[in-house]
GUPA-341157 format. One record per atom (N, C-alpha, C, O, CB): x, y, z; residue in one letter. Coordinates in steps of 0.001 Angstrom, whole numbers, padded with zeros to 6 digits, always signed. Glycine has a CB too. Layout:
REM GUPA-341157
XYZA ...
END
This chain:
REM GUPA-341157
-044160+056755-001150A -044133+057513-002347A -043591+056741-003570A -044041+056958-004695A -043330+058719-002113A -042686+055898-003348Y -042094+055062-004438Y -043196+054277-005137Y -043292+054275-006364Y -041003+054070-003872Y -044011+053624-004353M -045049+052764-004914M -046124+053569-005553M -046655+053172-006590M -045642+051874-003862M -046487+054751-004946Q -047489+055623-005513Q -046980+056215-006879Q -047695+056189-007881Q -047834+056765-004491Q -045727+056744-006877Q -045311+057404-008010Q -044957+056468-009225Q -045229+056780-010385Q -044181+058226-007633Q -044355+055343-008884N -043849+054478-009928N -044777+053283-010274N -044652+052676-011338N -042508+053965-009514N -045674+052977-009382F -046586+051817-009677F -048015+052190-009656F -048898+051343-009793F -046380+050699-008692F -048266+053520-009475N -049667+054081-009487N -050558+053538-008522N -051755+053411-008780N -050294+053899-010752N -050017+053173-007318M -050794+052593-006243M -051505+053730-005495M -051034+054867-005443M -049886+051755-005281M -052638+053377-004930T -053346+054409-004049T -052653+054446-002686T -051867+053553-002372T -054925+054057-003853T -052920+055413-001916A -052363+055600-000611A -052804+054409+000300A -052010+053913+001100A -052814+056982-000024A -054064+053969+000166V -054579+052831+000927V -053816+051594+000626V -053416+050865+001534V -056031+052605+000644V -053595+051329-000694T -052836+050107-000997T -051388+050083-000433T -050863+049097+000084T -052783+049931-002496T -050775+051382-000613V -049422+051476-000030V -049454+051281+001502V -048592+050611+002071V -048787+052853-000377V -050426+051859+002127G -050554+051681+003629G -050670+050222+003922G -050008+049722+004832G -051811+052448+004228G -051530+049486+003146S -051699+048085+003458S -050396+047269+003273S -050098+046365+004054S -052799+047512+002591S -049698+047586+002307I -048396+047013+002060I -047382+047305+003203I -046633+046436+003650I -047864+047543+000741I -047409+048491+003610T -046565+048988+004733T -046900+048213+006029T -046015+047824+006792T -046786+050545+004954T -048206+048010+006240V -048563+047268+007478V -048165+045830+007329V -047694+045226+008292V -050083+047367+007790V -048336+045251+006151A -047867+043853+005929A -046372+043762+006122A -045888+042749+006627A -048241+043354+004505A -045598+044807+005730K -044190+044737+005855K -043768+044827+007351K -042781+044237+007790K -043551+045844+005025K -044574+045594+008083L -044399+045673+009556L -044627+044314+010274L -044033+043995+011304L -045376+046722+010132L -045484+043595+009675W -045746+042262+010336W -044538+041296+009998W -044539+040191+010541W -047183+041613+009808W -043607+041601+009221M -042495+040949+008964M -041450+040922+010048M -040572+040062+010113M -042013+041452+007853M -041614+042011+010972R -040734+042125+012180R -040605+040881+012964R -039521+040304+013050R -041231+043174+013089R -041733+040428+013571P -041596+039232+014371P -041149+038038+013590P -040389+037225+014117P -042861+038927+015030P -041580+037883+012349I -041234+036663+011560I -039711+036651+011303I -039004+035674+011554I -042037+036626+010170I -039275+037777+010800G -037767+037891+010457G -036878+037783+011710G -035866+037083+011714G -037454+039293+009739G -037277+038480+012746A -036459+038469+013973A -036415+037017+014623A -035352+036497+014964A -037051+039527+015010A -037583+036439+014759A -037662+035111+015341A -036939+034047+014545A -036275+033178+015109A -039074+034723+015494A -037072+034118+013222A -036363+033154+012312A -034905+033383+012414A -034164+032408+012545A -036812+033297+010826A -034446+034538+012367A -032943+034770+012456A -032438+034383+013875A -031382+033767+014022A -032575+036329+012146A -033164+034733+014832G -032785+034265+016212G -032665+032718+016311G -031708+032169+016856G -033851+034763+017252G -033653+032089+015774F -033578+030628+015745F -032444+030065+015002F -031772+029147+015470F -034771+030090+015189F -032206+030617+013801A -031042+030207+013022A -029778+030472+013697A -028858+029656+013635A -031024+030862+011733A -029671+031679+014401G -028477+031995+015098G -028116+031160+016309G -026963+031054+016726G -028556+033321+015487G -029233+030543+016875D -029030+029554+018035D -028380+028282+017522D -027663+027616+018269D -030422+029180+018746D -028604+027941+016308F -028160+026583+015868F -027006+026708+014899F -026299+025724+014683F -029332+025789+015195F -026772+027895+014290L -025830+027986+013322L -024851+029079+013830L -025068+029685+014880L -026468+028278+011950L -023803+029300+013076D -022829+030386+013435D -023517+031773+013301D -023965+032127+012211D -021529+030319+012488D -023598+032526+014356R -024316+033833+014357R -023765+034807+013312R -024516+035434+012565R -024225+034486+015749R -022475+034912+013282E -021824+035819+012310E -021981+035391+010908E -022038+036246+010024E -020386+035945+012596E -022054+034142+010638K -022273+033673+009304K -023758+033868+008868K -024023+034173+007705K -021865+032203+009213K -024714+033689+009805V -026097+033989+009560V -026307+035383+009324V -027105+035739+008456V -026926+033566+010636V -025583+036314+010105L -025774+037735+009875L -025208+038179+008541L -025766+039031+007850L -025143+038525+010984L -024018+037538+008185A -023451+037953+006847A -024361+037488+005731A -024544+038187+004734A -022003+037362+006625A -024943+036281+005902S -025821+035705+004841S -027045+036554+004635S -027481+036831+003517S -026253+034269+005196S -027582+036955+005778L -028794+037858+005743L -028458+039190+005087L -029241+039691+004280L -029347+038121+007196L -027421+039716+005385L -026998+041028+004798L -026804+040930+003297L -027222+041825+002562L -025681+041523+005449L -026160+039829+002815V -025960+039609+001407V -027370+039441+000709V -027611+039984-000369V -025034+038337+001185V -028259+038682+001363A -029583+038467+000787A -030350+039778+000737A -031037+040073-000240A -030367+037417+001593A -030224+040564+001807A -030945+041845+001812A -030372+042729+000720A -031144+043385+000021A -030846+042551+003203A -029059+042782+000535A -028442+043617-000422A -029017+043147-001820A -029410+043965-002653A -026838+043521-000320A -029040+041823-002020A -029521+041369-003316A -030965+041764-003574A -031327+042129-004693A -029380+039879-003419A -031814+041687-002504A -033176+042139-002636A -033302+043573-002890A -034145+043980-003689A -033924+041813-001468A -032474+044414-002226L -032450+045895-002548L -031902+046172-003922L -032339+047117-004579L -031599+046670-001519L -030987+045403-004360A -030580+045644-005757A -031657+045208-006691A -031796+045775-007775A -029282+044918-006094A -032404+044251-006326G -033574+043902-007202G -034618+045000-007204G -035261+045260-008221G -034234+042578-006736G -034779+045632-006078M -035666+046780-006084M -035212+047918-006949M -036007+048614-007580M -035841+047265-004728M -033822+048100-006961A -033258+049169-007816A -033464+048933-009313A -033579+049879-010093A -031776+049308-007543A -033508+047622-009711I -033640+047344-011052I -035066+046960-011497I -035316+046769-012687I -032716+046313-011371I -035954+046853-010574L -037306+046450-010863L -038004+047406-011755L -038194+048565-011386L -038067+046289-009627L -038402+046965-012938P -039082+047925-013806P -040424+048365-013310P -041135+047614-012643P -039244+047357-015143P -040775+049609-013643T -042167+050069-013227T -043217+049304-013927T -044380+049428-013542T -042387+051566-013513T -042934+048533-014905S -043941+047679-015497S -044139+046305-014815S -044933+045465-015239S -043594+047468-016909S -043326+046136-013688A -043425+044813-013015A -044793+044652-012417A -045515+045628-012216A -042344+044651-011910A -045147+043427-012133S -046495+043187-011629S -046512+043563-010092S -045476+043568-009427S -046925+041645-011875S -047723+043871-009583I -047879+044219-008174I -047434+043011-007355I -046717+043219-006377I -049366+044628-007836I -047795+041767-007670P -047360+040640-006709P -045827+040499-006732P -045233+040049-005753P -048035+039212-007122P -045207+040872-007819A -043633+040868-007774A -043147+042001-006861A -042247+041816-006042A -042970+041078-009283A -043730+043108-007014L -043254+044194-006074L -043604+043896-004699L -042755+044152-003846L -043828+045545-006421L -044753+043378-004329L -045171+043050-003009L -044305+041960-002514L -043904+042076-001356L -046620+042665-002959L -043945+040914-003198S -043062+039920-002784S -041650+040478-002432S -041072+040115-001408S -042986+038893-003843S -041134+041329-003267L -039844+042008-003045L -039857+042869-001738L -038926+042809-000934L -039510+042912-004279L -040893+043630-001568V -041035+044463-000434V -041149+043699+000896V -040558+044091+001902V -042206+045315-000628V -041938+042577+000879L -042038+041707+002057L -040743+040961+002340L -040374+040775+003499L -043164+040711+001872L -040033+040521+001261L -038739+039893+001466L -037702+040838+002209L -036973+040497+003140L -038180+039461+000089L -037776+042081+001624I -036844+043109+002202I -037190+043340+003723I -036313+043455+004579I -036962+044512+001375I -038496+043396+003980G -038930+043574+005367G -038467+042404+006268G -037952+042641+007361G -040466+043706+005418G -038651+041123+005811I -038224+039982+006598I -036723+040046+006829I -036247+039905+007956I -038610+038667+005905I -035999+040257+005766L -034510+040334+005957L -034027+041492+006802L -033100+041345+007599L -033834+040432+004625L -034674+042679+006625T -034330+043831+007485T -034411+043498+008943T -033486+043714+009725T -035238+044999+007198T -035589+042947+009282Y -035935+042636+010733Y -035108+041423+011200Y -034778+041288+012378Y -037520+042322+010910Y -034803+040585+010274A -033963+039442+010705A -032593+039941+011059A -032063+039502+012080A -033866+038352+009603A -031942+040859+010274V -030705+041382+010572V -030821+042145+011947V -029929+042025+012787V -030226+042278+009412V -031891+042902+012158R -032021+043574+013406R -032233+042695+014585R -031990+043069+015733R -033081+044496+013327R -032721+041442+014259G -032985+040549+015311G -031791+039709+015691G -031787+039075+016746G -034098+039707+014952G -030769+039694+014839I -029634+038890+015234I -028387+039650+015467I -027463+039081+016048I -029381+037889+014246I -028259+040908+015063F -026963+041526+015255F -026643+041712+016711F -025464+041826+017047F -026903+042839+014551F -027601+041750+017588W -027326+041737+019015W -026667+040478+019507W -025856+040541+020431W -028570+041942+019757W -026970+039367+018947A -026492+038057+019284A -024991+037997+019059A -024321+037241+019763A -027216+036987+018468A -024418+038752+018115T -023011+038714+017885T -022236+039306+019022T -021036+039064+019148T -022685+039409+016636T -022901+040086+019864L -022254+040700+020930L -021658+039588+021916L -020603+039774+022523L -023252+041652+021637L -022381+038473+022023D -021906+037379+022814D -020526+036844+022389D -019725+036350+023183D -022899+036293+022761D -020316+036987+021048S -018988+036400+020526S -017814+037346+020793S -016651+036958+020680S -019064+036118+018951S -018148+038637+021162C -017034+039583+021400C -016703+039500+022903C -017546+039203+023750C -017420+041095+020959C -015450+039776+023163D -014949+039747+024544D -015137+041081+025151D -014156+041807+025313D -013481+039338+024614D -016352+041468+025509I -016672+042756+026082I -016872+042507+027615I -017692+041693+028041I -017978+043403+025383I -016104+043230+028368P -016284+043087+029889P -017798+043453+030204P -018446+044251+029527P -015216+044117+030747P -018255+042813+031249V -019650+043067+031709V -019810+044484+032098V -020828+045095+031774V -020033+042172+032888V -018828+045057+032798R -018924+046479+033317R -019131+047465+032207R -019647+048549+032482R -017648+046879+034095R -018775+047187+030973I -018997+048196+029932I -019953+047661+028793I -020013+048212+027694I -017612+048625+029324I -020666+046592+029120K -021516+046006+028078K -022644+047056+027748K -023035+047180+026587K -022139+044585+028568K -023145+047781+028736G -024187+048769+028436G -023627+049852+027534G -024336+050251+026611G -024751+049391+029733G -022440+050353+027714L -021801+051251+026853L -021724+050778+025422L -022004+051499+024464L -020493+051523+027355L -021321+049497+025331A -021162+048837+023984A -022588+048826+023326A -022760+049193+022163A -020546+047289+024124A -023482+048432+024048I -024953+048351+023484I -025412+049803+023061I -026079+049985+022042I -026038+047733+024658I -025038+050774+023859G -025403+052101+023466G -024725+052495+022209G -025375+053030+021311G -025095+053065+024531G -023441+052259+022091A -022640+052628+020907A -023176+051875+019644A -023323+052441+018561A -021105+052286+021155A -023446+050593+019860I -024030+049831+018699I -025402+050361+018267I -025682+050475+017074I -024169+048331+019064I -026257+050684+019251S -027513+051298+019024S -027377+052630+018246S -028117+052886+017296S -028198+051515+020339S -026432+053449+018669L -026157+054668+017952L -025865+054465+016498L -026402+055167+015642L -025041+055359+018570L -025058+053556+016228I -024578+053289+014849I -025668+052499+014131I -026021+052848+013004I -023193+052487+014846I -026218+051442+014744G -027222+050564+014097G -028467+051162+013805G -029083+050799+012803G -027494+049444+014874G -028935+052075+014590Y -030220+052669+014393Y -030166+054151+013797Y -031219+054755+013592Y -030943+052658+015732Y -029041+054673+013548S -028860+055975+012982S -029427+056067+011545S -029958+057112+011170S -027391+056328+012998S -029324+055006+010747P -029924+055107+009362P -031420+055541+009375P -031902+056163+008428P -029807+053718+008631P -032145+055192+010487D -033529+055600+010587D -033636+057136+010594D -034682+057699+010272D -034169+055001+011852D -032594+057757+010947I -032541+059210+011027I -032186+059836+009734I -032907+060678+009199I -031581+059642+012052I -030983+059385+009200Y -030396+060077+008055Y -030827+059548+006638Y -030742+060233+005619Y -028904+059984+008177Y -031291+058278+006680L -031690+057790+005221L -032802+058542+004538L -032761+058791+003333L -032150+056319+005253L -033854+058920+005370P -034878+059691+004652P -034315+061125+004164P -034815+061689+003191P -036143+059881+005617P -033342+061628+004832L -032745+062866+004264L -031994+062627+003018L -032080+063397+002062L -031834+063513+005239L -031211+061499+003016I -030462+061160+001788I -031463+060900+000634I -031273+061374-000485I -029535+059889+002026I -032509+060151+000933N -033536+059769-000082N -034132+061092-000627N -034240+061237-001845N -034700+058811+000560N -034510+062030+000210A -035093+063310-000248A -034147+064039-001106A -034574+064571-002131A -035490+064187+000908A -032835+064122-000771A -031862+064830-001562A -031658+064203-002923A -031546+064866-003955A -030568+064893-000837A -031617+062812-002857L -031442+062159-004156L -032667+062361-005111L -032515+062608-006307L -031197+060655-003933L -033851+062244-004529L -035075+062496-005289L -035199+063959-005835L -035817+064237-006862L -036271+062182-004400L -034582+064816-005084E -034637+066163-005603E -033683+066369-006753E -033984+067093-007702E -034343+067141-004522E -032516+065722-006664R -031451+065821-007664R -031854+064886-008824R -031730+065296-009978R -030018+065428-007048R -032307+063709-008584Y -032638+062785-009675Y -034142+062246-009451Y -034373+061176-008888Y -031550+061553-009710Y -035033+063017-009903P -036484+062627-009659P -036823+061280-010268P -036180+060806-011204P -037456+063697-010253P -037881+060672-009687G -038411+059429-010228G -037567+058176-009979G -036827+058058-009002G -038592+059589-011669G -037727+057270-010909Q -037115+056008-010820Q -035671+056057-010590Q -035137+055283-009796Q -037378+055271-011973Q -034985+056976-011285T -033487+057137-011192T -033056+057359-009738T -032174+056677-009216T -032993+058354-012078T -033687+058303-009129G -033405+058633-007725G -033492+057392-006833G -032586+057028-006084G -034384+059710-007222G -034730+056747-006993Y -034982+055525-006153Y -033971+054361-006437Y -033587+053592-005556Y -036445+055008-006414Y -033592+054304-007692S -032645+053201-008023S -031280+053517-007431S -030587+052593-007003S -032525+052994-009583S -030857+054785-007386I -029611+055090-006807I -029625+054885-005279I -028643+054476-004661I -029237+056489-007159I -030901+055223-004668Y -031063+055050-003204Y -030935+053609-002840Y -030167+053226-001957Y -032416+055588-002718Y -031755+052763-003582F -031742+051351-003259F -030405+050675-003495F -030017+049770-002757F -032780+050660-004042F -029716+051110-004507S -028313+050666-004801S -027332+051001-003701S -026492+050194-003301S -027818+051300-006090S -027478+052238-003226G -026581+052623-002208G -026846+051857-000880G -025900+051521-000167G -026680+054107-002008G -028061+051599-000570I -028310+050803+000627I -027816+049416+000463I -027282+048811+001393I -029762+050780+000965I -028001+048882-000784A -027492+047459-001039A -025971+047416-000859A -025445+046450-000308A -027870+046953-002530A -025255+048459-001321F -023825+048526-001159F -023454+048499+000272F -022565+047753+000683F -023272+049735-001803F -024151+049340+001073V -023829+049407+002556V -024179+048018+003142V -023464+047543+004025V -024680+050609+003330V -025172+047408+002711G -025464+046017+003218G -024303+045036+002887G -024007+044159+003699G -026815+045470+002577G -023703+045157+001818L -022504+044303+001472L -021344+044645+002345L -020595+043763+002763L -022085+044475-000012L -021177+045918+002631L -020175+046369+003652L -020435+045685+005056L -019526+045213+005739L -020242+047969+003805L -021694+045681+005393G -022049+045098+006653G -021784+043599+006636G -021329+043050+007640G -023500+045387+006977G -022062+042905+005495A -021791+041477+005415A -020310+041302+005511A -019896+040367+006196A -022349+040845+004113A -019474+042080+004914A -018046+041945+005017A -017573+042169+006445A -016670+041486+006928A -017365+042907+004079A -018176+043105+007094S -017844+043344+008568S -018289+042154+009392S -017558+041783+010310S -018552+044665+009128S -019446+041516+009138A -019876+040399+009891A -018893+039208+009620A -018561+038476+010552A -021350+040045+009525A -018446+039021+008405W -017546+038011+008069W -016202+038184+008795W -015618+037254+009351W -017367+037988+006605W -015759+039458+008743R -014513+039813+009507R -014581+039521+010944R -013608+039025+011512R -014194+041247+009361R -015717+039809+011598L -015989+039543+012971L -015861+037966+013209L -015262+037496+014177L -017437+040103+013352L -016458+037235+012268K -016327+035758+012280K -014932+035308+012398K -014590+034497+013259K -016907+035162+011057K -014079+035851+011498I -012713+035510+011453I -011963+035845+012722I -011126+035071+013188I -012100+036166+010325I -012261+036974+013262I -011618+037400+014518I -012042+036519+015698I -011224+036172+016550I -011961+038870+014817I -013239+036187+015735V -013798+035310+016832V -013136+033926+016658V -012709+033334+017649V -015447+035194+016760V -013044+033421+015474A -012443+032082+015207A -011034+032048+015672A -010599+031073+016284A -012495+031723+013716A -010272+033148+015380R -008900+033167+015808R -008735+033250+017281R -007816+032651+017838R -008204+034269+015191R -009617+033990+017946Q -009602+033998+019428Q -009943+032688+020051Q -009359+032320+021071Q -010543+035011+019942Q -010872+031965+019474V -011160+030661+019978V -010040+029674+019790V -009670+028891+020665V -012362+030155+019349V -009511+029773+018543Y -008300+028862+018296Y -007113+029201+019244Y -006458+028309+019782Y -007799+029002+016775Y -006876+030460+019419S -005817+030827+020261S -006003+030397+021712S -005071+029957+022385S -005637+032254+020179S -007271+030548+022171A -007605+030109+023570A -007538+028581+023627A -007075+028060+024641A -009062+030620+024020A -007955+027847+022639D -007856+026356+022603D -006369+025970+022611D -006019+025010+023298D -008587+025749+021308D -005494+026646+021905A -004103+026257+021806A -003443+026522+023147A -002621+025723+023596A -003381+027019+020659A -003779+027606+023783K -003227+027912+025190K -003647+026797+026212K -002864+026330+027039K -003782+029362+025721K -004922+026426+026079T -005471+025395+026957T -004754+024086+026788T -004402+023389+027739T -006941+025205+026698T -004543+023772+025438A -003876+022451+025126A -002421+022455+025640A -001921+021444+026134A -003888+022161+023550A -001744+023644+025507L -000369+023732+025967L -000282+023543+027475L +000531+022785+028006L +000238+025068+025569L -001185+024292+028138S -001110+024176+029729S -001519+022836+030230S -001126+022464+031336S -002056+025236+030447S -002272+022096+029500E -002676+020766+029940E -001516+019740+029616E -001508+018661+030207E -004046+020344+029226E -000564+020042+028716S +000406+019074+028399S +001624+019301+029128S +002585+018548+028974S +000667+019039+027009S 
END
């Protein structure tokens, strides 16, 4: 609806862009997984969330007079970053000290939280567009998601600090017991 209303695109064009965005799933997830294997997973996740927040903020301020290639680039970038985040946040579970006997419960809880925006974001979007029709409502929506992305980045960074402290503490205990 955003592209049809604000950029006067046809439903067929919007559908084509949506399909192209869905093709970003394997690209984003595989690239993030690869990066997470060679770099610090939490740092990669935080960086991806900051980049996604910036892209969503760009969407919030993108003028309706912007070119279609600019819009398409931004939509595809958001797609890649979204699926990259979804592709790597599971890898951070390895950094946490979760006993194997409750790992399934942890994955279930993470899934409940991580995938719940698919349920409630359309409701928020509809309420915003009813209250603030047109570009204003979409700008508020994209800005809100960008803000939540920054909170996610802060959380990933906090996890990185917690994991680093645990590793340092374990290393210090090992060094003391060896001496």
